[in-house]
C-alpha positions, 0 to 999 in steps of 0.5 A, spaced: 584 139 023 586 146 023 581 151 024 583 158 021 580 165 024 577 161 030 576 166 036 576 162 043 572 166 049 572 164 056 565 163 058 563 165 066 558 159 066 555 153 062 552 154 056 545 150 056 542 148 049 535 147 047 530 146 042 523 144 040 524 136 042 531 136 045 534 132 039 537 138 035 540 141 041 545 135 042 549 137 036 549 144 038 552 141 045 557 137 041 559 142 037 560 146 043 564 141 047 568 139 041 570 147 041 572 146 049 566 150 051 562 147 057 555 145 055 549 141 056 542 139 053 536 141 057 533 135 056 526 137 058 526 141 051 522 147 050 515 143 050 516 141 057 518 149 059 512 152 056 507 146 059 509 149 066 505 155 068 510 158 073 516 158 068 518 165 065 516 165 057 517 171 053 513 171 046 514 176 040 
C-alpha cells in the first residue's frame, strides 16, 4: 500500500497510549507500530491512574 503525503518523524522515546478502559488504546498503538513508531499501551488505563492519589493529574 502506498501512502501519499505521510511524513515520518523520529521520536526520542516510546509513545504510550491510554484510554478509559485500555481497549481503545490498542488500536492507536497498533497503528503507530505499523507506522514504525515504538508504542505501547498503558494497560492500567485512566481508571487505574485516577484511583492512585499519588499519581499526577490535571483537570480542566
